[in-house]
PLY file of the C-alpha trace (Angstrom):
ply
format ascii 1.0
element vertex 123
property float x
property float y
property float z
element edge 122
property int vertex1
property int vertex2
end_header
5.68 37.54 9.68
8.32 34.84 9.16
7.99 32.65 6.12
7.82 28.88 6.67
10.91 26.90 5.79
10.82 25.15 2.43
12.84 22.28 3.92
9.85 20.85 5.79
6.32 20.41 4.43
4.70 21.96 7.51
5.29 22.59 11.18
3.18 20.97 13.85
2.03 23.43 16.52
2.43 20.81 19.25
4.37 17.68 18.40
2.23 14.58 18.93
3.48 12.03 21.43
5.67 9.31 19.95
3.11 6.52 20.55
0.59 8.53 18.52
3.07 8.92 15.66
3.99 5.22 15.72
0.31 4.27 15.60
-0.24 6.70 12.72
2.80 5.27 10.91
1.42 1.75 11.14
-1.99 2.99 10.00
-0.41 3.50 6.57
-0.19 -0.29 6.36
-3.83 -0.75 7.38
-5.02 -0.58 3.77
-4.69 -3.80 1.73
-4.06 -1.86 -1.50
-1.07 -0.07 0.01
0.34 -3.37 1.28
-0.15 -4.87 -2.18
1.63 -1.87 -3.77
4.62 -2.49 -1.51
4.57 -6.21 -2.34
4.53 -5.46 -6.07
7.40 -3.00 -5.72
9.34 -5.58 -3.73
8.70 -8.17 -6.43
9.55 -5.94 -9.41
12.00 -3.40 -7.99
10.17 -0.46 -9.50
6.96 0.08 -11.40
5.21 2.94 -13.13
1.79 4.13 -12.06
0.36 2.49 -15.18
2.00 -0.83 -14.29
0.54 -0.64 -10.77
-2.92 0.26 -12.10
-2.82 -2.76 -14.40
-1.58 -5.19 -11.74
-3.94 -3.95 -9.03
-6.98 -3.69 -11.30
-7.91 -0.35 -9.77
-8.40 3.11 -11.20
-5.44 5.42 -11.77
-6.73 8.09 -9.35
-7.18 5.50 -6.58
-3.69 4.05 -7.10
-2.20 7.55 -7.26
-3.85 8.45 -3.94
-2.38 5.36 -2.30
1.04 6.16 -3.75
0.81 9.73 -2.47
0.12 8.42 1.04
3.01 5.94 0.84
5.34 8.60 -0.50
4.36 11.26 2.05
5.10 8.86 4.92
8.41 7.70 3.45
7.47 4.17 2.36
8.11 4.74 -1.35
10.22 7.05 -3.48
9.52 8.17 -7.02
11.55 9.11 -10.05
10.19 10.89 -13.09
11.40 9.58 -16.43
9.40 11.55 -18.89
6.57 10.83 -19.49
6.30 8.24 -16.69
6.81 8.27 -12.94
8.37 5.15 -11.43
8.01 4.10 -7.82
10.23 1.93 -5.63
10.40 1.05 -1.96
12.26 3.91 -0.27
13.89 1.93 2.53
14.60 -1.80 2.83
13.37 -1.65 6.43
9.84 -1.27 5.04
10.20 -4.70 3.46
11.65 -6.07 6.70
8.62 -4.68 8.51
6.27 -6.46 6.09
8.26 -9.67 6.49
8.04 -9.44 10.26
4.31 -8.83 9.98
3.94 -11.95 7.84
6.01 -14.01 10.30
3.86 -12.87 13.23
0.70 -13.43 11.22
1.67 -17.02 10.44
1.35 -17.78 14.18
-1.81 -15.74 14.71
-3.76 -15.71 11.44
-6.98 -17.18 12.86
-7.00 -14.70 15.73
-6.32 -11.76 13.43
-9.02 -12.88 11.00
-11.59 -12.96 13.81
-10.35 -9.83 15.59
-12.96 -7.15 16.16
-11.79 -3.58 16.00
-12.42 -1.88 19.33
-12.49 1.89 19.68
-11.13 3.88 22.63
-14.47 3.54 24.48
-14.36 -0.25 24.33
-17.06 -0.56 21.66
0 1
1 2
2 3
3 4
4 5
5 6
6 7
7 8
8 9
9 10
10 11
11 12
12 13
13 14
14 15
15 16
16 17
17 18
18 19
19 20
20 21
21 22
22 23
23 24
24 25
25 26
26 27
27 28
28 29
29 30
30 31
31 32
32 33
33 34
34 35
35 36
36 37
37 38
38 39
39 40
40 41
41 42
42 43
43 44
44 45
45 46
46 47
47 48
48 49
49 50
50 51
51 52
52 53
53 54
54 55
55 56
56 57
57 58
58 59
59 60
60 61
61 62
62 63
63 64
64 65
65 66
66 67
67 68
68 69
69 70
70 71
71 72
72 73
73 74
74 75
75 76
76 77
77 78
78 79
79 80
80 81
81 82
82 83
83 84
84 85
85 86
86 87
87 88
88 89
89 90
90 91
91 92
92 93
93 94
94 95
95 96
96 97
97 98
98 99
99 100
100 101
101 102
102 103
103 104
104 105
105 106
106 107
107 108
108 109
109 110
110 111
111 112
112 113
113 114
114 115
115 116
116 117
117 118
118 119
119 120
120 121
121 122
C-alpha cells in the first residue's frame, strides 16, 4: 500500500466543486471571533496567543481553536519564538477581502442585520 505524501495534509477522494470550496472558504469568516482575530492582527502586525486571549477576552483553548481554523485555511501564519507562538495575517489579500466586505456592508448594513439565514430547502 502506498504511503500518503507528507507534502499535503490529506487527499480528497473526489474533489469538491469549486463553488463548494469557495463557500467553505468564506465560511471561515462567518465567525465574529475569527474576524476580530484578523482585525487585531491587521492592527498590530503580529500577536501571541496570550495577547489575543487578553484582547478578545476569551479562553485560551477557544482562541487557539479559532487560530487553528484560520491557519489551516491559509488566513494566518505562525512563528514559534520560544516559549511563545506569534500569529500574523498570511496574505495581504485577506485584509483586502475584509476591506471589501466592510465597503459592501456600509451600503447594505440594515439588510444584512435583518437577513434570515435560509437553508437549501428554503426554510
